[in-house]
Every structure is written in structure tokens, then in C-alpha cells.
C-alpha positions as CSV (number, residue, x, y, z in Angstrom):
1,M,88.8,20.8,-72.4
2,L,85.0,20.4,-71.6
3,S,83.3,23.0,-69.4
4,G,81.5,22.0,-66.2
5,R,78.1,22.3,-67.9
6,E,79.2,20.2,-70.8
7,T,80.5,17.5,-68.5
8,L,77.1,17.4,-66.7
9,V,75.2,17.0,-69.9
10,L,77.4,14.0,-70.9
11,V,76.9,12.4,-67.5
12,L,73.1,12.8,-67.8
13,A,73.0,11.5,-71.4
14,S,75.1,8.4,-70.4
15,T,72.9,7.6,-67.5
16,L,69.6,8.0,-69.4
17,A,70.9,5.7,-72.1
18,A,71.4,3.1,-69.4
19,G,67.7,3.4,-68.4
20,G,68.3,5.2,-65.0
21,C,68.1,8.7,-63.7
22,A,71.0,10.6,-62.2
23,A,71.1,12.0,-58.7
24,V,73.5,14.9,-58.6
25,L,74.6,16.8,-55.5
26,G,73.8,20.5,-55.5
27,I,70.9,20.3,-58.1
28,D,67.4,20.9,-56.7
29,E,65.2,20.0,-59.6
30,Q,65.6,18.2,-63.0
31,T,63.2,17.3,-65.8
32,F,63.1,13.8,-67.4
33,D,61.1,13.1,-70.5
34,G,58.6,15.8,-69.5
35,D,57.8,14.2,-66.1
36,A,58.6,16.2,-62.9
37,G,60.3,14.2,-60.1
38,S,62.3,15.0,-57.0
39,V,65.9,14.0,-56.9
40,D,67.1,12.2,-53.7
41,A,70.2,13.4,-52.1
42,A,73.2,11.3,-53.2
43,R,74.4,9.1,-50.4
44,D,76.2,5.8,-50.1
45,G,73.8,2.9,-50.1
46,R,71.4,4.6,-52.6
47,S,69.3,2.1,-54.6
48,T,67.6,2.4,-58.0
49,R,64.1,1.1,-58.4
50,A,63.0,-0.7,-61.6
51,D,60.4,2.0,-62.2
52,G,63.2,4.6,-62.5
53,G,62.7,6.1,-59.0
54,H,65.3,6.2,-56.4
55,D,65.3,5.4,-52.7
56,A,68.0,6.0,-50.2
57,T,68.2,2.8,-48.1
58,K,69.0,2.7,-44.4
59,A,70.8,-0.1,-42.7
60,D,67.5,-1.6,-41.5
61,G,66.2,-1.8,-45.0
62,S,63.6,1.0,-44.7
63,H,63.6,3.9,-47.1
64,T,64.3,7.5,-46.1
65,T,65.2,11.1,-47.0
66,H,64.0,13.3,-49.9
67,H,66.1,16.0,-51.4
68,D,64.2,18.5,-49.2
69,G,65.3,16.6,-46.0
70,S,61.9,15.2,-45.1
71,A,61.8,11.7,-43.8
72,S,59.8,8.9,-45.6
73,T,59.1,5.4,-44.4
74,S,57.4,2.3,-45.7
75,S,57.2,-1.2,-44.5
76,S,56.1,-2.4,-47.9
77,G,59.0,-1.1,-49.9
78,N,57.1,2.0,-51.2
79,T,58.2,5.4,-50.1
80,G,55.8,7.3,-47.8
81,S,56.3,10.7,-46.3
82,S,55.7,10.8,-42.5
83,S,54.9,14.5,-42.9
84,G,51.7,13.5,-44.7
85,G,53.1,14.0,-48.3
86,S,54.0,11.4,-50.9
87,S,57.1,10.8,-52.9
88,S,56.8,10.3,-56.6
89,S,58.7,7.9,-58.8
90,S,59.2,8.5,-62.5
91,S,56.2,6.2,-63.2
92,G,53.9,8.5,-61.3
93,S,53.0,6.0,-58.5
94,S,52.9,7.2,-54.9
95,S,52.8,5.5,-51.5
96,S,50.5,6.1,-48.5
97,S,51.5,7.8,-45.3
98,S,52.9,5.6,-42.5
99,S,50.2,7.0,-40.2
100,G,47.6,4.9,-41.9
101,S,49.4,1.6,-41.9
102,G,48.8,-1.2,-39.4
103,D,45.6,-2.4,-37.5
104,A,45.0,-2.2,-33.7
105,A,45.1,-5.6,-32.0
106,S,41.7,-7.1,-31.5
107,C,40.3,-7.6,-28.0
108,I,39.4,-11.0,-26.6
109,P,35.6,-11.7,-26.7
110,N,33.5,-13.3,-23.9
111,G,34.7,-16.8,-22.9
112,G,38.0,-16.3,-24.7
113,Y,41.2,-17.3,-22.9
114,D,43.0,-14.1,-21.6
115,N,46.1,-15.7,-20.1
116,G,45.6,-13.7,-17.0
117,N,45.5,-10.4,-18.9
118,Q,42.0,-9.0,-18.0
119,A,42.8,-5.7,-19.8
120,A,42.9,-7.7,-23.1
121,C,39.2,-8.7,-22.7
122,C,36.6,-6.7,-24.7
123,T,34.5,-6.5,-21.6
124,G,37.4,-5.7,-19.3
125,N,36.2,-8.5,-17.0
126,D,37.7,-11.8,-16.1
127,D,35.9,-14.9,-14.6
128,G,38.8,-15.7,-12.3
129,N,39.9,-18.6,-14.4
130,N,41.7,-16.7,-17.1
131,H,38.7,-16.4,-19.3
132,C,37.0,-13.2,-20.4
133,A,33.6,-12.7,-18.6
134,C,30.5,-10.9,-19.8
135,V,29.2,-7.7,-18.2
136,D,26.3,-8.0,-15.7
137,L,23.1,-6.1,-15.7
138,G,23.4,-2.4,-14.7
139,Y,27.0,-2.0,-15.7
140,G,28.4,-0.2,-18.7
141,D,28.7,-2.3,-21.8
142,N,32.3,-1.2,-22.4
143,G,31.5,0.0,-25.9
144,S,29.4,-2.8,-27.2
145,A,26.2,-4.6,-26.3
146,T,27.9,-7.8,-27.3
147,N,29.9,-7.5,-24.1
148,C,26.7,-7.8,-22.0
149,C,25.7,-11.2,-20.6
150,T,22.2,-10.6,-22.2
151,G,23.6,-9.2,-25.4
152,I,21.6,-6.0,-25.1
153,A,22.2,-2.5,-23.6
154,D,20.1,0.5,-23.1
155,S,20.5,3.9,-24.7
156,G,22.9,4.9,-21.9
157,G,25.2,2.1,-22.7
158,D,24.3,0.0,-19.6
159,C,23.6,-3.7,-19.9
160,T,20.0,-4.5,-19.5
161,C,17.4,-7.3,-20.2
162,L,14.0,-7.6,-21.8
163,G,11.0,-7.5,-19.4
164,P,7.9,-9.6,-19.4
165,G,5.7,-9.2,-22.5
166,T,8.5,-8.1,-24.7
167,S,9.5,-9.9,-27.9
168,D,12.8,-11.7,-27.5
169,D,13.8,-11.3,-31.1
170,G,14.9,-14.9,-31.2
171,N,17.2,-14.6,-28.2
172,D,15.4,-15.8,-25.1
173,G,18.7,-15.3,-23.2
174,A,18.0,-11.6,-23.4
175,C,14.8,-12.0,-21.4
176,C,15.2,-11.0,-17.7
177,S,13.5,-14.3,-16.9
178,G,15.8,-16.2,-19.2
179,A,12.8,-17.7,-21.0
180,A,10.1,-16.9,-23.5
181,D,6.8,-18.5,-24.4
182,A,5.9,-20.2,-27.6
183,T,5.3,-16.9,-29.3
184,G,8.8,-15.6,-28.5
185,T,7.5,-13.3,-25.8
186,C,9.6,-12.9,-22.6
187,T,7.9,-14.4,-19.5
188,C,7.9,-13.0,-16.0
189,I,10.1,-14.3,-13.2
190,A,8.5,-16.8,-10.9
191,T,8.2,-16.4,-7.1
192,G,11.3,-17.6,-5.4
193,D,13.6,-17.1,-8.3
194,D,16.3,-14.4,-8.5
195,A,14.8,-10.9,-9.2
196,V,16.8,-10.0,-12.3
197,G,16.8,-6.3,-13.0
198,D,13.7,-4.4,-11.7
199,P,11.1,-6.0,-9.4
200,S,8.6,-5.3,-12.2
201,N,10.2,-8.3,-14.0
202,C,8.8,-10.6,-11.3
203,C,5.3,-12.1,-11.9
204,T,4.2,-10.6,-8.6
205,A,6.1,-7.3,-9.2
206,Y,7.5,-7.8,-5.7
207,S,11.0,-8.8,-4.6
208,D,12.8,-9.1,-1.3
209,R,16.5,-9.6,-0.7
210,G,17.2,-10.3,-4.3
211,S,14.3,-12.8,-4.9
212,C,10.9,-12.5,-6.4
213,T,8.3,-12.8,-3.6
214,C,4.6,-13.2,-3.3
215,V,2.2,-10.2,-3.0
216,P,1.3,-9.3,0.6
217,G,-2.2,-8.7,1.8
218,G,-3.8,-5.4,1.0
219,T,-2.0,-5.1,-2.3
220,T,-3.1,-5.7,-5.9
221,D,-2.7,-9.3,-7.0
222,N,-1.0,-8.1,-10.3
223,G,-3.4,-10.0,-12.4
224,S,-3.5,-13.4,-10.7
225,V,-4.6,-14.6,-7.3
226,S,-1.7,-17.1,-7.4
227,N,0.6,-14.2,-6.9
228,C,-0.9,-13.6,-3.4
229,C,1.0,-14.9,-0.4
230,S,-2.3,-16.0,1.0
231,G,-3.5,-17.5,-2.3
232,T,-6.7,-15.5,-1.9
233,A,-7.9,-12.1,-3.0
234,N,-11.1,-10.1,-2.7
235,G,-13.4,-9.3,-5.5
236,G,-11.4,-6.2,-6.4
237,G,-8.2,-8.1,-7.1
238,T,-6.5,-7.2,-3.9
239,C,-4.6,-9.9,-2.0
240,T,-5.9,-10.7,1.4
241,C,-3.7,-11.6,4.4
242,I,-3.2,-15.2,5.6
243,A,-6.1,-16.1,8.0
244,P,-5.6,-17.5,11.5
245,G,-5.0,-21.2,11.6
246,T,-3.4,-21.3,8.1
247,S,0.2,-22.0,7.4
248,A,2.4,-18.9,7.3
249,G,4.6,-20.5,4.8
250,G,7.6,-19.7,6.9
251,N,6.9,-16.0,6.8
252,P,4.6,-14.8,9.5
253,T,4.7,-11.2,8.3
254,H,2.0,-12.3,5.7
255,C,-0.3,-13.4,8.5
256,C,-3.2,-11.1,9.3
257,S,-1.9,-11.0,12.8
258,G,1.7,-10.7,11.7
259,A,2.6,-13.7,13.9
260,D,2.5,-17.5,13.9
261,N,2.6,-20.2,16.5
262,A,5.1,-23.0,17.2
263,M,3.4,-25.1,14.5
264,G,3.9,-22.4,11.9
265,L,0.2,-21.5,11.8
266,C,-0.9,-17.9,11.7
267,T,-2.4,-16.7,15.0
268,C,-5.5,-14.5,15.5
269,I,-5.3,-10.8,16.1
270,P,-5.3,-10.1,19.9
271,V,-7.3,-7.5,21.8
272,L,-6.7,-4.0,20.6
273,G,-4.8,-5.2,17.6
274,N,-5.4,-3.3,14.3
275,I,-8.0,-4.8,12.1
276,N,-6.4,-6.5,9.1
277,G,-9.0,-8.0,6.8
278,T,-12.2,-9.0,8.5
279,V,-13.5,-9.4,12.0
280,A,-13.0,-13.1,11.7
281,N,-9.3,-12.6,12.1
282,C,-9.8,-11.2,15.6
283,C,-9.4,-13.6,18.4
284,S,-12.6,-12.4,20.0
285,G,-14.5,-12.1,16.8
286,V,-15.6,-8.7,18.0
287,L,-14.7,-5.2,16.7
288,S,-14.2,-2.0,18.8
289,P,-17.0,0.6,18.7
290,M,-14.9,2.6,16.2
291,M,-14.5,-0.5,14.0
292,Q,-10.7,0.0,14.0
293,H,-9.4,-2.6,16.4
294,C,-10.2,-6.1,17.6
295,W,-12.2,-5.9,20.9
296,C,-12.3,-8.3,23.8
297,L,-14.8,-10.4,25.6
298,G,-16.1,-9.3,29.0
299,P,-16.6,-11.3,32.3
300,G,-18.9,-14.4,32.1
301,V,-18.7,-14.7,28.3
302,A,-17.3,-18.0,26.8
303,G,-13.9,-17.4,25.4
304,T,-10.2,-18.1,25.6
305,P,-7.5,-16.2,27.5
306,V,-6.4,-14.4,24.3
307,S,-10.0,-13.2,23.6
308,C,-10.9,-12.2,27.1
309,C,-10.4,-8.7,28.3
310,S,-9.0,-10.1,31.5
311,G,-6.8,-12.5,29.7
312,A,-8.1,-15.3,31.9
313,V,-10.9,-17.8,31.9
314,A,-12.7,-19.8,34.6
315,G,-15.0,-22.7,33.7
316,G,-14.6,-21.7,30.0
317,N,-15.8,-18.2,30.6
318,C,-13.8,-15.0,30.8
319,T,-13.1,-13.6,34.3
320,C,-13.3,-10.0,35.4
321,I,-10.3,-7.7,35.7
322,P,-8.9,-7.3,39.3
323,N,-8.2,-4.0,41.0
324,G,-5.2,-2.0,39.7
325,S,-5.1,-3.7,36.3
326,P,-6.0,-2.0,33.0
327,E,-9.6,-2.2,32.2
328,L,-8.8,-2.3,28.5
329,T,-12.2,-1.4,27.1
330,H,-14.7,-0.5,29.9
331,A,-15.1,-0.3,33.6
332,S,-17.7,-3.1,33.3
333,N,-14.8,-5.5,32.7
334,C,-13.5,-4.7,36.2
335,C,-14.4,-7.0,39.0
336,S,-15.3,-3.9,41.1
337,G,-17.1,-2.3,38.3
338,N,-15.1,0.9,39.0
339,D,-12.2,2.6,37.3
340,D,-9.9,5.3,38.6
341,G,-10.3,7.6,35.6
342,N,-6.9,6.6,34.2
343,G,-8.0,3.4,32.6
344,N,-7.3,1.1,35.5
345,C,-9.8,-0.9,37.6
346,A,-10.3,0.7,41.0
347,C,-11.4,-0.8,44.4
348,I,-14.8,-0.2,46.0
349,P,-14.8,2.4,48.8
350,A,-16.5,1.8,52.2
351,G,-20.3,1.7,52.2
352,S,-20.7,0.5,48.7
353,S,-21.6,-3.0,47.6
354,D,-18.7,-5.4,47.3
355,N,-19.9,-6.4,43.8
356,G,-19.8,-10.1,44.9
357,S,-16.5,-10.3,46.6
358,A,-14.7,-8.6,49.6
359,A,-11.6,-8.6,47.3
360,N,-13.2,-5.8,45.4
361,C,-13.3,-3.6,48.5
362,C,-10.6,-1.1,49.2
363,S,-10.5,-2.4,52.8
364,G,-10.7,-6.0,51.7
365,T,-13.5,-6.6,54.2
366,I,-17.3,-6.4,54.1
367,S,-20.0,-5.9,56.6
368,G,-22.7,-8.3,57.3
369,G,-24.9,-6.8,54.7
370,G,-22.2,-7.2,51.9
371,D,-21.1,-3.7,51.9
372,C,-17.4,-2.8,51.9
373,N,-16.1,-1.7,55.3
């Protein structure tokens, strides 16, 4: 009778002759033709590969278990160890780990149909019509400048645009103005158009409530008088305000007086109004002694109610200021010629000349000689 070792040798020899390799329970390691290989544990359903290696096949068709009990998986039919190792066949070929197989699903680019799944968009934005939308200026690019509406982002990853004077690199859509000149240089944003990005992108460098606006008086014209709200500038390149009698363009704040009339024309600067521009902008055409305010016209001088110190005219000439009213500039503007020391015109006491009218007297009456009673 053959011993157990002799029986094992016969079994191995028979199997090798048939071109296969044996898998024997209880044996940890065998050598075949000088090549080392692990022996899979014998189980029902074991399969033999054409290259001489062995896989144990699960019911779902994937391959599993080495003799050391570690699991191996492969969707391609090769055996790969999930522990990071590889299983070897007798041919010396090995399979890659399952952790490196498969690619992540691609996100949906701008304009692509997202079927209501905003999270599937590369930008993370949806236009409300089931299409992926680009990222607006000032917001994060969500990982790529291609997600920005302009196609560019700053070093911090926020979507931005190219300002005036910058080369558009062949993409005028990246310009803040959305346009470039014949040399491929981004242009500035015209007055009245949306102020995209910073106000410095406006031709005027000014914006108000989201739109590029003209340059107000007293401010540099930013290189062109056409940027001025008034359309005029002084010799130093500073915009002037809109003069009296000129259209305010619907915005009286640009008038020298800061106001317009019912016809939309800028008004003149009233008495004691701050000088804005030149004396010609004053209703009176006269400056105060300190040259800081518009002055008024005294009694007997030709003027208009708005230019007269009294605010009234008679026969085309300014009238005097009655008792009790502010003298505005000087006691000489008072009908009495007196003031009370507090800036108001004062009546004339008894015994003094009525200054042409009994109404100027404190008593309201005069004597036969014209003095106040």
C-alpha cells in the first residue's frame, strides 16, 4: 500500500501532466517548475485559468480569496488584492488593486442640460430652466476659471474680468466692457451702461446705482471732457458744474446750484449759497466780501427777487428789508438803516429821521419835520 506522501506525489504528477496545477487543502506553499505561486484554498466552484493560475469564483462572477484569507476583486477578470497586494499566476502576470479602477462621473459644463440637478453642474449654478449657468463676477470659480461667465478668475479663485487697456488675448468676452478695439485691447464702459466690476472700468471712473455715470463738477475729467456731466472742464482737466440756464439732464445734483426749475434747467445760486464754480453762477453776480458765498443786491439796484437781499423788487429794482426781518448782509439793506445787533432790521426810535417812511419808526408816526415820534 502507498504512503500518504507517495499518494500526494502521484496526484501532483498526474495533474501536471494534464497542464494544470493542484490545489491541496492543508498545504501552504508549493513549487512548480521553479516558479513560486500561492495556492488558492480548495472550494467548490474553483476555476482554472488558461495561464495555469487559479481563481475561486463567487456566485456573482467576481474572483475572491487567496490561501492566506485576503480578499481579491476584479471587474476585468484579473485578480486584484483589495489590501493593496497583487496575486500572481504561474505566468507571472499580476492585476491592479480595485482602489484604482473606475473614473468619477464628469460634471455638466455651462449651458448643459442638468435635468433639474443643480449639484451636477460644474459651476454649481442653474439658470432656472434646467441648464447649468456660469458663475458671475466676484463669486468663486468653483474650482475652474472655465466656470466663470468671463472665463477668467483672479489668484484667489474669484471670477473677474479684464479692465480697460488690457489685452483680451483673443477673447473680448473676458473684457469688463464686453468689447475690445481693433488692437484687441479691452475698452472702457460707456456712461449709462452697467458698471461691471469696479467703477474704474467705466470710462468716467464713476458709477451710481450699478451704472456708469458722468463725472461731476470739481472732479478730474479722467482724460476727456466728454466724461464731464457738464460737458465742460477747466484748463486743468477738472470738470465744471452745469451752469444756470443749462439743461440738468434729469439730474439737478450736477447743477452748480444743485437745483433745476420746472423746465429742467439749472437754476442760479441764491443769496448766501456756497460758491460753486464762478461768480457768474450766482443769481446776483456778486460775491461776499470773503469770496465764499454769493451775495445779494441792495435797495434801489436793478435785480430779480432771487438776487435781491429783500427778496422783492419794485419797478425792477430791489426793495429794502422791513423791520424785524433778517438783514442778510448789512444794515444798509434795512429800510430803517438800523439793525438790532442780532442780524435783524430794527425800527427807528423817536427823534430820529424816519429814513423816508413813517413805517420805519418804532411808533409808526412822524412829526412834521419827518422825525419819528
